[in-house]
C-alpha positions as CSV (number, residue, x, y, z in Angstrom):
1,M,47.1,183.8,163.5
2,H,47.5,180.1,162.8
3,N,44.2,179.9,160.9
4,L,45.2,183.0,158.9
5,I,48.4,181.3,157.8
6,V,46.6,178.0,156.9
7,G,44.0,180.0,155.0
8,Y,46.7,181.8,153.1
9,I,48.4,178.6,152.0
10,I,45.0,177.1,150.9
11,L,44.2,180.2,148.9
12,M,47.6,180.3,147.1
13,S,47.9,176.6,146.3
14,D,47.3,173.2,147.7
15,G,50.6,173.4,149.7
16,L,52.1,170.4,148.0
17,T,55.3,171.9,146.5
18,L,58.8,171.6,148.0
19,D,59.1,175.3,148.3
20,E,56.0,175.5,150.5
21,Q,57.2,172.8,152.9
22,L,58.8,173.4,156.2
23,C,60.2,169.9,156.4
24,F,62.2,170.0,153.3
25,P,64.5,173.0,154.1
26,L,65.0,171.5,157.6
27,Y,66.0,168.2,156.0
28,A,68.3,169.8,153.5
29,A,69.9,172.0,156.1
30,S,70.4,169.0,158.4
31,R,72.1,167.0,155.6
32,A,74.3,169.9,154.6
33,M,75.3,170.6,158.2
34,T,76.2,167.0,158.9
35,A,78.2,166.8,155.6
36,V,80.3,169.9,156.7
37,Y,80.8,168.4,160.2
38,R,81.9,165.0,158.8
39,P,85.5,165.8,157.8
40,K,86.1,167.8,160.9
41,L,84.9,165.0,163.1
42,E,86.7,162.3,161.2
43,Q,89.9,164.1,162.3
44,L,88.8,163.5,165.9
45,G,87.8,159.9,165.2
46,L,84.1,160.7,165.8
47,T,80.9,160.4,163.9
48,Y,78.3,163.2,164.2
49,P,76.1,161.2,166.7
50,Q,79.2,160.3,168.7
51,Y,80.1,164.0,168.8
52,L,76.7,164.8,170.3
53,V,77.3,162.2,173.0
54,M,80.7,163.7,173.7
55,L,79.3,167.2,173.9
56,A,76.9,166.0,176.6
57,L,79.7,164.3,178.5
58,W,82.0,167.3,178.2
59,E,79.3,169.3,180.0
60,H,79.2,166.6,182.8
61,D,82.0,164.1,183.1
62,V,79.7,161.4,184.3
63,R,76.1,160.8,183.2
64,S,73.9,157.8,183.5
65,V,72.7,156.2,180.2
66,G,69.2,157.5,181.0
67,E,70.4,161.0,181.5
68,L,72.3,160.9,178.2
69,G,69.2,159.6,176.5
70,R,67.1,162.4,177.8
71,A,69.7,165.1,177.0
72,L,70.1,163.8,173.5
73,E,66.5,162.8,172.9
74,L,67.6,159.3,172.0
75,D,66.2,156.0,173.0
76,S,68.4,153.3,174.5
77,G,68.3,151.2,171.3
78,T,70.0,154.1,169.4
79,L,72.2,155.3,172.3
80,S,73.7,151.9,173.3
81,P,75.5,151.2,170.0
82,L,77.0,154.7,170.1
83,L,78.2,154.2,173.6
84,K,79.7,150.8,172.8
85,R,81.7,152.3,169.9
86,L,82.9,155.2,172.0
87,E,84.0,152.8,174.7
88,A,85.8,150.7,172.1
89,T,87.7,153.8,171.0
90,G,88.7,154.5,174.6
91,F,86.8,157.8,174.9
92,V,84.4,156.6,177.6
93,E,83.9,153.8,180.2
94,R,80.7,152.2,181.4
95,R,80.5,151.8,185.2
96,R,77.8,150.5,187.5
97,A,76.7,153.2,189.9
98,A,77.9,152.4,193.4
99,E,74.7,153.7,195.0
100,D,72.4,151.9,192.5
101,E,73.7,148.8,190.7
102,R,70.8,149.0,188.2
103,R,72.2,152.3,186.9
104,V,75.0,152.4,184.3
105,D,77.1,155.5,184.3
106,I,79.1,156.7,181.3
107,V,82.4,158.2,182.4
108,L,84.8,160.1,180.2
109,T,88.3,158.7,180.1
110,E,91.4,160.9,180.1
111,H,91.5,160.3,176.4
112,G,87.9,161.5,176.0
113,R,88.6,164.6,178.2
114,S,91.6,165.5,176.1
115,L,89.6,165.3,172.9
116,R,87.6,168.3,174.1
117,A,90.6,170.6,173.5
118,E,90.8,169.5,169.9
119,A,87.1,169.9,169.4
120,C,87.0,173.5,170.7
121,R,87.7,174.9,167.3
122,I,84.7,173.3,165.6
123,P,81.8,175.6,166.8
124,A,83.6,178.7,165.6
125,E,84.5,177.1,162.3
126,M,80.9,176.0,161.8
127,A,79.5,179.4,162.6
128,E,81.8,181.0,160.0
129,I,80.8,178.4,157.4
130,A,77.1,179.0,158.2
131,G,77.5,182.6,157.2
132,L,75.1,183.7,160.0
133,S,75.6,186.4,162.6
134,V,75.7,185.5,166.3
135,D,72.2,187.1,166.6
136,E,70.9,185.0,163.6
137,I,72.3,181.8,165.1
138,T,70.8,182.6,168.5
139,A,67.4,183.3,166.9
140,L,67.5,180.2,164.6
141,R,68.5,178.0,167.6
142,G,65.5,179.4,169.5
143,L,63.1,178.9,166.7
144,L,64.3,175.3,166.2
145,R,63.9,174.5,169.9
146,K,60.4,176.0,169.8
147,L,59.5,173.9,166.7
148,T,60.9,170.8,168.4
149,D,59.0,171.4,171.6
150,S,55.8,172.0,169.6
151,L,56.2,168.8,167.5
152,T,57.1,166.6,170.5
153,E,54.0,167.8,172.5
154,K,51.7,166.2,169.9
């Protein structure tokens, strides 16, 4: 099937137009999505990357820096500044793990936990703005995960 698709693209053109790219609509959709999130998150005092960290922590109150990095697919050089800013705003605290002093745990503060109630409205608002059905959102999320898995295996 893959060869058939590649062959079709070659027959139709050289594949070098914006309309024929997969990367461009993903890039444009990502930028548009982040732009719509921005004012909603500003009301919470968060940037989009900080929101992703908070989502991971709302799932599990305490996570090590390494666990957060794996969950968010971020390296420590990208994650550390995010965590420092979240700590400065009082949403999280860094703590050395009692059982292993080499491990740093990120712990939600009461302020960070309370922010979850304010953020609960965002997913429904974003789904409405996206104009997709629940089934379409589920299918798209699955396709994007499949794409990400395929690309990260290379």
